[in-house]
C-alpha positions in Angstrom: 21.0 -5.1 13.2 19.7 -4.1 16.6 20.2 -7.5 18.2 23.4 -8.7 16.6 25.4 -5.4 16.0 24.4 -3.5 19.2 23.8 -6.0 22.0 25.8 -4.0 24.4 23.6 -0.9 24.2 20.2 -2.5 24.3 18.7 0.0 26.7 19.5 2.8 24.4 18.1 1.4 21.1 15.2 -0.1 23.1 14.1 3.4 24.0 14.1 4.5 20.4 12.1 1.5 19.3 9.6 1.9 22.1 9.0 5.6 21.0 8.7 4.6 17.3 6.3 1.8 18.2 4.0 4.1 20.2 4.2 6.9 17.6 3.3 4.5 14.7 0.5 2.8 16.6 -1.1 6.1 17.7 -0.7 7.7 14.3 -2.0 4.7 12.4 -5.0 4.3 14.8 -6.2 7.9 14.9 -5.2 9.3 11.5 -7.2 6.6 9.7 -10.5 7.3 11.5 -11.4 10.3 9.4 -10.5 8.7 6.1 -13.3 8.2 3.6 -11.1 6.8 0.8 -10.1 3.1 1.2 -6.8 3.7 -0.6 -5.8 6.3 1.9 -7.1 4.4 4.9 -4.9 1.3 4.2 -1.5 3.2 4.3 -2.4 4.5 7.7 -3.3 1.0 8.7 0.1 -0.1 7.5 1.8 2.5 9.7 -0.1 1.2 12.7 0.7 -2.4 12.0 4.4 -1.6 11.7 4.1 -0.1 15.2 2.7 -3.4 16.5 5.6 -5.3 14.9 8.1 -2.9 16.6 6.5 -3.8 19.9 8.1 -7.3 19.6 11.4 -6.0 18.3 11.5 -3.5 21.2 11.4 -6.4 23.7 14.9 -7.4 22.5 14.4 -11.1 23.1 14.1 -14.3 21.1 10.4 -14.3 22.0 10.0 -10.8 20.6 11.9 -11.6 17.4 9.6 -14.6 16.9 6.6 -12.4 17.4 7.9 -9.9 14.8 8.4 -12.7 12.2 5.0 -14.2 12.7 3.4 -10.7 12.7 5.1 -9.7 9.4 4.2 -13.0 7.7 0.5 -12.7 8.7 0.3 -9.0 8.0 1.8 -9.2 4.5 -0.6 -12.0 3.6 -3.7 -10.2 4.8 -2.6 -6.9 3.1 -2.1 -8.7 -0.2 -5.6 -10.0 0.0 -7.0 -6.5 1.0 -5.2 -4.7 -1.8 -6.3 -7.4 -4.3 -9.9 -6.5 -3.3 -9.2 -2.8 -3.6 -7.7 -3.2 -7.1 -10.6 -5.5 -8.1 -13.4 -3.2 -7.0 -14.5 -1.5 -10.2 -17.9 -0.2 -11.2 -18.8 0.9 -14.7 -15.1 0.6 -15.7 -14.0 3.0 -12.9 -12.1 2.1 -9.8 -14.0 2.2 -6.5 -12.1 4.2 -3.9 -14.6 5.6 -1.4 -15.8 3.5 1.5 -19.3 4.5 0.7 -19.0 2.7 -2.6 -18.9 -0.6 -0.7 -22.5 0.1 0.5 -24.6 -3.1 0.3 -21.9 -5.2 -1.2 -23.1 -8.2 0.8 -26.3 -8.2 -1.2 -24.8 -7.7 -4.7 -21.7 -9.9 -4.2 -21.9 -11.9 -1.0 -18.8 -14.0 -1.6 -16.6 -11.0 -2.1 -18.1 -9.2 0.9 -17.4 -12.3 3.0 -13.7 -12.3 2.0 -13.4 -8.6 2.7 -15.1 -9.0 6.1 -12.9 -11.9 7.0 -9.7 -9.9 6.3 -11.1 -6.7 8.0 -12.0 -8.7 11.1 -8.6 -10.3 11.1 -6.5 -7.1 10.7 -7.5 -5.4 14.0 -6.9 -8.7 15.9 -10.4 -10.1 16.5 -10.0 -13.2 18.7 -9.4 -16.6 16.9 -8.4 -14.9 13.6 -4.8 -14.6 12.3 -3.8 -11.1 13.5 -5.1 -11.9 17.0 -2.4 -14.6 17.5 0.3 -12.4 15.9 -0.5 -9.5 18.3 -0.7 -11.9 21.2 2.9 -13.0 20.5 4.3 -9.4 20.3 2.4 -8.2 23.3 3.4 -11.1 25.5 7.0 -10.6 24.5 6.7 -7.0 25.6 5.1 -7.9 28.9 7.8 -10.6 29.6 10.4 -7.9 28.9 8.9 -5.6 31.4 7.4 -3.2 28.8 4.0 -3.1 30.4 3.0 0.4 29.3 3.9 -0.4 25.7 1.8 -3.5 25.7 -1.2 -1.6 27.2 -0.9 1.2 24.6 -0.7 -1.4 21.9 -4.0 -3.0 23.1 -5.7 0.4 23.2 -4.5 1.3 19.7 -5.9 -2.0 18.5 -9.3 -1.2 19.9 -9.2 2.3 18.2 -8.1 0.7 15.0 -10.9 -1.8 15.0 -13.4 1.0 14.6 -12.4 1.9 11.0 -12.1 -1.7 9.9 -15.5 -2.6 11.3 -17.1 0.5 9.9 -16.3 -0.8 6.4 -18.0 -4.1 7.3 -21.0 -2.2 8.6 -21.2 -0.3 5.3 -21.1 -3.5 3.3 -23.7 -5.4 5.3 -26.1 -2.8 6.6 -26.2 0.1 4.1 -28.3 0.2 0.9 -26.5 -1.2 -2.2 -24.6 1.3 -4.3 -24.7 -0.9 -7.4 -23.0 -4.1 -8.6 -19.2 -4.3 -9.1 -17.4 -5.9 -12.0 -16.1 -9.5 -11.7 -12.6 -9.9 -10.3 -9.7 -10.7 -12.7 -8.3 -14.2 -12.4 -4.9 -13.1 -10.9 -6.6 -11.0 -8.2 -9.0 -13.9 -7.4 -6.0 -16.1 -6.9 -4.3 -13.7 -4.5 -7.5 -13.2 -2.6 -8.0 -17.0 -2.4 -4.5 -17.5 -1.1 -4.9 -14.8 1.6 -8.2 -16.2 2.7 -6.9 -19.7 2.8 -3.9 -18.7 4.8 -6.1 -16.8 7.2 -8.2 -19.9 7.8 -5.4 -22.4 8.0 -3.2 -20.4 10.3 -6.1 -19.9 12.7 -6.6 -23.7 12.7 -3.0 -24.9 12.5 -0.4 -22.2 13.4 2.4 -24.6 14.3 4.4 -24.6 11.1 4.8 -20.8 10.8 5.4 -20.4 14.6 8.1 -23.2 14.5 9.9 -21.6 11.6 9.7 -18.1 13.2 11.0 -19.6 16.5 14.0 -21.3 14.9 14.9 -18.1 13.0 14.6 -15.9 16.1 16.6 -18.2 18.3 19.4 -18.2 15.8 19.9 -14.5 16.6 20.5 -15.1 20.3 
């Protein structure tokens, strides 16, 4: 809508998107820090990630649109995997919601802990993982469009956001076990396997997704 319906007033809607991107990134990064419930933490994470996606859209270029499409595709996949884990985490028939309940999971269920850690490392944009490349595309689009402040704020928000993701990893690998969790249901295992496989394959061979996103983005301009 922004690109095709309002091309003549790009400076006006660009200002709105820049403001929304900054507000979303800052709120998502800082509001999640104090959360102790994983189900409340992830929605704040989503707010932050939509802010990162808006960075590419605010650029108003084909490169920015490509970055948005790549970002959304990778983020949706990683979030599906993360929520599959959250839904699967049950102990004594009750849902596990607090981050402290993940304590020592690497000792009681190392495979599940590995998949959680992989997704949590990827979400903040740790280099060589999926989200790193997605953020690279939107930040480069912003820089090439002259939105240097927006790109810098995005990087800083990513650093802040990395704290609460890596804190969960620390709890899983370095805290004392809180008890074994129940086995995952087959459908949740399938979703988690898909998310993990996508994360690995995209990091190794990103060309197919990037090519599709590039073609779709250039059709708008």
